[in-house]
MARBA-3410 file (N, C-alpha, C, O; in Angstrom, 1 decimal):
126
142.7,108.9,3.8,141.8,108.6,4.4,141.2,108.0,5.6,140.1,108.1,6.2 ~ 142.3,107.4,5.9,142.8,106.6,7.0,142.7,107.8,8.1,142.3,107.2,9.2 ~ 142.9,109.1,8.4,142.7,110.1,8.9,141.4,110.3,9.1,140.9,110.0,10.2 ~ 140.8,110.6,8.5,139.4,110.7,8.0,138.7,109.8,9.2,138.0,110.2,10.1 ~ 139.0,108.1,8.7,138.3,107.4,9.5,138.8,107.5,11.2,138.2,107.2,12.3
139.8,107.9,10.8,140.5,108.1,12.7,139.6,109.1,13.5,139.0,109.1,14.6 ~ 139.8,109.9,12.6,139.0,111.6,12.9,137.8,111.4,13.6,137.5,111.8,14.7 ~ 136.8,110.2,12.3,135.6,110.1,12.8,135.3,109.4,13.9,134.5,109.7,14.7 ~ 136.3,108.4,13.9,136.0,107.4,15.4,136.6,108.0,16.5,136.3,107.5,17.6 ~ 137.6,109.2,16.6,137.3,109.4,17.8,136.7,110.7,17.9,137.0,111.3,18.9
135.9,111.4,17.3,134.7,112.5,17.6,133.6,111.4,18.0,133.3,111.6,19.1 ~ 132.9,110.1,17.4,132.4,109.4,18.2,132.7,108.8,19.3,131.6,108.6,19.9 ~ 133.8,108.3,19.8,134.3,107.7,21.0,133.9,109.1,22.1,132.9,109.1,22.8 ~ 134.7,109.9,21.9,134.4,111.6,22.9,133.0,111.7,22.6,132.5,111.7,23.8 ~ 132.1,111.8,21.8,131.0,112.0,21.9,129.9,110.9,22.9,129.0,111.1,23.6
130.5,109.8,22.5,129.7,108.7,23.7,130.3,108.9,25.1,129.6,109.1,26.1 ~ 131.6,108.9,24.9,132.2,109.7,26.2,131.4,110.3,27.5,131.2,109.9,28.7 ~ 130.9,111.8,26.5,130.7,112.9,27.4,128.8,112.2,27.4,128.1,112.1,28.4 ~ 128.5,112.0,26.2,127.0,111.7,26.8,127.2,110.6,27.7,126.8,110.9,28.9 ~ 127.6,109.6,27.6,127.7,108.4,28.9,128.2,109.0,30.2,127.7,108.7,31.3
129.5,110.0,30.1,129.4,110.4,31.7,128.3,111.6,31.9,127.8,111.8,33.0 ~ 127.8,112.2,30.7,126.7,112.8,31.3,125.0,112.1,32.3,124.4,112.6,33.2 ~ 124.9,110.7,31.6,124.3,110.1,32.3,124.7,109.5,33.4,124.2,110.1,34.4 ~ 125.4,108.6,33.7,126.6,109.0,34.7,126.2,110.0,35.6,125.3,109.5,36.3 ~ 126.4,111.1,35.8,126.5,112.4,36.6,124.8,112.4,36.8,124.3,112.4,37.9
124.2,112.3,35.9,122.9,112.2,36.5,122.3,111.3,37.1,121.4,111.7,37.8 ~ 122.7,109.9,37.0,122.4,108.9,37.7,122.9,109.1,39.3,122.3,108.7,40.4 ~ 123.9,109.6,39.3,124.7,109.9,40.5,124.3,110.5,41.4,124.3,110.2,42.6 ~ 123.7,112.0,40.6,123.1,113.0,40.8,121.6,112.5,41.6,121.3,113.0,42.7 ~ 120.9,111.6,40.9,119.8,111.2,41.3,119.7,110.4,42.6,118.6,110.4,43.2
120.8,109.6,43.0,121.1,108.4,43.5,121.2,109.5,45.0,120.5,109.4,45.9 ~ 122.4,110.4,44.9,122.0,111.3,46.2,120.8,112.0,46.4,120.4,112.2,47.5 ~ 120.4,112.4,45.4,118.8,113.2,46.5,118.0,112.0,46.6,116.9,112.1,47.2 ~ 118.3,110.8,46.1,117.5,109.5,46.8,117.8,109.2,48.3,117.0,109.0,49.1 ~ 119.1,109.3,48.4,120.0,109.0,49.7,119.4,110.2,50.7,118.8,109.9,51.8
119.6,111.4,50.1,118.7,112.7,50.9,117.6,112.2,51.2,117.5,111.5,52.2 ~ 116.6,112.4,50.3,115.4,112.2,51.1,114.8,110.8,51.8,113.8,110.9,52.6 ~ 115.5,109.4,51.4,115.7,108.5,52.6,116.5,109.1,54.0,116.0,108.8,55.1 ~ 117.4,109.8,54.1,117.8,110.1,55.1,116.7,111.0,56.4,116.4,110.8,57.6 ~ 116.2,112.1,55.2,115.4,113.2,55.7,114.1,112.0,56.0,113.4,112.5,56.8
113.8,111.1,55.6,112.5,110.3,55.8,113.1,109.7,57.3,112.4,110.0,58.3 ~ 114.3,108.9,57.4,114.5,108.3,58.5,114.6,109.2,59.7,114.0,108.8,60.7 ~ 115.4,110.5,60.0,115.6,111.6,60.7,114.0,112.1,61.3,113.7,112.2,62.5 ~ 112.8,112.2,60.0,111.8,112.5,60.6,111.1,110.8,61.5,110.4,110.8,62.5 ~ 111.3,110.2,61.1,110.9,109.2,61.8,111.4,109.0,62.9,110.5,108.8,63.6
112.3,109.0,63.4,113.2,109.5,64.1,112.6,110.0,65.1,112.5,109.5,66.3 ~ 112.1,111.4,64.6,111.8,112.1,65.7,110.5,112.2,66.3,110.3,112.8,67.3 ~ 109.6,111.7,65.3,108.2,111.2,66.0,108.4,110.2,66.8,108.1,110.4,68.0 ~ 109.2,109.0,66.3,109.7,108.1,68.0,109.8,108.2,69.0,109.3,107.6,70.0 ~ 110.8,109.4,68.9,111.5,110.0,70.1,110.3,110.8,70.8,110.2,110.8,72.1
109.5,111.4,70.1,108.2,112.4,70.3,107.3,111.1,71.2,107.3,111.1,72.4 ~ 106.7,110.1,70.3,105.8,109.3,70.7,106.5,108.6,71.9,105.6,108.0,72.6 ~ 107.8,108.3,72.7,108.6,107.9,73.5,107.7,108.6,74.6,106.8,108.3,75.4 ~ 108.7,110.1,74.2,108.4,111.2,75.5,107.0,111.3,75.9,106.6,111.9,76.9 ~ 106.3,110.9,75.3,104.3,111.1,75.3,104.4,109.8,76.3,104.3,110.0,77.5
104.5,108.9,76.0,104.6,107.6,77.0,104.8,107.9,78.6,104.2,107.7,79.7 ~ 106.4,108.6,78.2,106.9,108.9,79.8,106.5,109.4,80.8,106.4,109.1,82.0 ~ 106.1,110.7,79.6,105.2,111.6,80.5,103.8,111.1,80.8,103.1,111.9,81.5 ~ 102.9,109.8,80.2,101.6,109.3,80.7,102.3,108.3,81.8,102.2,108.6,83.0 ~ 102.6,107.9,81.7,103.5,106.8,82.5,103.9,107.4,84.1,103.5,106.9,85.2
104.7,108.4,84.0,105.0,109.5,85.2,103.5,109.9,85.8,103.1,109.6,86.9 ~ 102.7,110.8,84.8,101.5,110.7,85.6,100.3,109.6,85.9,99.2,109.7,86.4 ~ 100.7,108.9,85.6,100.0,107.8,86.2,100.2,107.3,87.2,99.3,106.9,87.9 ~ 102.0,107.3,87.9,102.3,106.5,88.9,102.2,107.9,90.2,102.3,107.7,91.4 ~ 102.1,109.2,89.4,102.0,110.3,90.2,100.1,109.8,90.9,99.7,109.4,92.0
99.5,110.1,89.8,98.4,109.0,90.4,98.0,108.2,91.7,97.2,108.6,92.6 ~ 98.8,107.0,91.4,98.5,105.9,92.0,99.5,106.4,93.4,99.4,105.9,94.5 ~ 100.3,107.3,93.3,100.6,107.7,94.4,100.1,108.4,95.3,100.4,108.4,96.5 ~ 99.4,109.1,94.7,98.1,110.0,95.4,96.8,109.1,95.6,96.0,109.4,96.5 ~ 96.6,108.2,95.1,95.3,107.4,95.2,95.8,106.3,96.9,95.0,105.9,97.6
97.3,106.1,97.1,97.6,105.3,97.7,97.8,106.3,99.7,97.9,105.9,100.8 ~ 97.9,107.5,99.1,98.5,108.7,100.2,96.9,108.8,100.5,96.7,108.9,101.7 ~ 95.6,108.8,99.6,94.2,108.7,100.1,93.9,107.4,100.6,92.7,107.1,100.8 ~ 94.8,106.7,100.6,94.0,104.9,101.1,94.9,105.1,102.4,94.3,104.8,103.5 ~ 95.9,105.5,102.6,96.4,105.1,103.8,95.9,106.3,105.0,96.1,106.2,106.2
95.4,107.3,104.3,94.8,108.2,105.3,93.5,108.2,105.2,92.8,109.2,105.5 ~ 93.2,107.1,104.7,91.6,106.9,105.3,91.8,105.6,106.0,90.9,105.3,106.8 ~ 92.7,104.9,105.9,92.8,104.1,106.8,92.8,104.1,107.7,92.1,103.4,108.4 ~ 94.4,105.4,108.3,94.3,106.1,109.6,93.4,106.5,110.1,93.4,106.1,111.3 ~ 92.3,107.4,109.7,91.5,107.6,110.3,90.2,106.5,110.4,89.3,106.7,111.2
90.1,105.6,109.7,89.5,104.7,110.0,90.0,103.9,111.9,89.3,104.0,112.9 ~ 91.4,103.2,111.9,91.7,103.3,112.6,91.5,104.3,114.1,91.1,103.9,115.2 ~ 91.9,105.8,113.7,91.6,106.5,115.1,90.3,106.5,115.6,90.2,106.8,116.8 ~ 89.1,106.2,114.7,87.9,106.3,115.1,87.6,105.0,115.6,86.7,104.9,116.5 ~ 88.5,103.7,114.9,88.0,102.8,115.9,88.7,102.8,117.0,88.0,102.8,118.0
89.8,102.7,117.2,90.1,103.2,119.2,89.5,104.3,119.5,89.2,104.2,120.7 ~ 89.2,105.5,119.1,88.4,106.3,119.9,87.0,105.7,120.3,86.3,106.4,121.1 ~ 86.5,104.7,119.8,84.8,104.5,119.7,85.7,102.9,121.1,85.1,102.8,122.2 ~ 86.8,102.1,121.0,87.1,101.4,122.0,87.0,102.0,123.1,86.2,101.7,124.0 ~ 87.9,103.1,123.2,88.3,103.4,124.5,86.7,104.3,125.1,86.4,104.6,126.3
85.8,104.5,123.8,84.6,105.5,124.7,84.0,103.9,125.4,83.6,103.8,126.6 ~ 83.9,102.8,124.3,83.5,101.7,125.3,83.9,101.3,126.4,83.2,100.8,127.3 ~ 85.2,101.5,126.5,86.0,100.9,127.9,85.6,101.9,129.0,85.4,101.5,130.2 ~ 85.4,103.2,128.5,85.1,104.0,130.1,83.6,103.9,130.3,83.0,104.4,131.3 ~ 82.9,103.2,129.2,81.3,103.0,129.4,80.9,102.0,130.4,80.1,101.9,131.3
82.1,101.0,130.0,81.8,99.7,131.3,82.3,100.1,132.1,81.4,99.9,133.0 ~ 83.5,100.8,132.8,84.1,101.1,133.5,82.9,101.6,134.8,82.4,101.1,135.9 ~ 82.6,103.2,133.6,81.2,103.4,134.6,80.1,102.6,135.1,79.4,102.7,136.0 ~ 80.0,101.5,134.0,78.7,100.5,134.5,79.1,99.4,135.7,78.4,98.8,136.6 ~ 81.0,99.5,135.4,81.2,98.5,136.4,80.8,99.7,137.6,79.8,99.8,138.3
81.8,100.3,137.6,81.5,101.5,139.1,80.3,102.1,139.8,80.3,102.3,141.0 ~ 79.3,102.3,139.0,77.5,101.8,139.3,77.5,101.1,139.6,77.4,101.4,140.8 ~ 77.5,100.0,139.5,77.5,98.5,140.1,77.9,98.4,141.3,77.2,98.0,142.3 ~ 79.1,98.8,141.3,80.2,98.3,143.0,79.6,99.1,144.0,79.6,98.9,145.2 ~ 79.0,100.3,143.4,77.9,101.4,144.3,77.1,100.8,144.8,77.0,100.8,146.0
76.1,100.0,144.0,74.8,99.6,144.3,75.1,98.5,145.0,74.3,98.2,145.9 ~ 76.2,97.5,144.6,76.3,96.5,145.5,76.7,97.4,147.0,75.9,97.2,147.9 ~ 77.5,98.1,147.3,77.7,98.4,148.1,76.8,99.0,149.3,76.8,98.7,150.5 ~ 75.9,100.0,148.4,74.8,100.1,149.4,74.0,99.2,149.8,73.5,99.5,150.9 ~ 73.8,98.4,149.4,72.8,97.0,149.6,73.2,96.6,150.5,72.5,96.7,151.6
75.1,95.8,150.5,75.8,95.5,151.4,75.6,96.4,152.7,75.5,95.9,153.8 ~ 75.5,97.5,152.6,75.3,98.1,153.9,74.1,98.0,154.5,73.8,97.5,155.6 ~ 73.2,98.6,153.8,71.5,98.3,154.1,71.2,97.5,154.6,70.5,97.5,155.6 ~ 72.0,96.1,153.9,72.1,94.4,154.5,72.5,94.7,156.2,72.1,94.0,157.1 ~ 73.2,95.4,156.2,74.2,94.9,157.7,73.4,96.0,158.8,73.2,95.8,160.0
73.0,97.3,158.0,72.3,98.0,159.1,70.7,97.3,159.1,69.9,97.9,159.8 ~ 70.5,96.5,158.6,68.8,95.9,158.4,68.9,94.6,159.8,68.1,94.2,160.7 ~ 70.3,94.0,159.3,70.8,92.9,160.5,71.3,93.2,161.7,71.1,92.6,162.7 ~ 71.9,94.2,161.6,72.4,95.2,163.3,70.9,95.8,163.8,70.9,96.1,165.0 ~ 69.9,95.9,163.2,68.8,96.9,163.7,67.8,95.6,163.7,66.6,95.8,163.9
68.1,94.4,163.5,67.1,93.2,163.9,68.2,92.8,165.1,67.4,92.4,165.9 ~ 69.1,92.7,165.6,69.8,92.4,166.3,69.5,93.1,167.7,69.6,92.7,168.9 ~ 69.0,94.3,167.3,69.0,95.4,168.3,67.4,95.1,168.6,66.8,95.3,169.6 ~ 67.1,94.7,167.7,65.3,94.3,168.2,65.6,93.2,168.9,65.4,93.3,170.1 ~ 66.0,92.1,168.4,66.0,90.7,169.3,66.1,90.7,170.6,65.4,90.2,171.5
67.5,91.4,170.8,68.0,91.5,172.1,66.8,92.7,173.2,67.0,92.8,174.4
END
């Protein structure tokens, strides 16, 4: 009878061991699967973050290029305005020089005419 009880006890222990191992194996398999899913989600999130960062860098480069283009246009417009101002100043200087030359010629003519008139009066008065 002792052998029968020990045999039944041995069968029960072995039965529980295999059932317990099977559940542990299932739990381990579930844990591995959960870890795999979490790793895939993390990799996908990292990929999305990298794409977002790349888009942000591309936008920043486009904005910088546009700002540089605007700066070049602004400098170009400023240079054109400066050239026009210089041209206007040169034209004004030429006009002023012409006017001054004309005034000098008129003054010389008047002085010459006055001198002729004065000489003519002297000749008449003598």
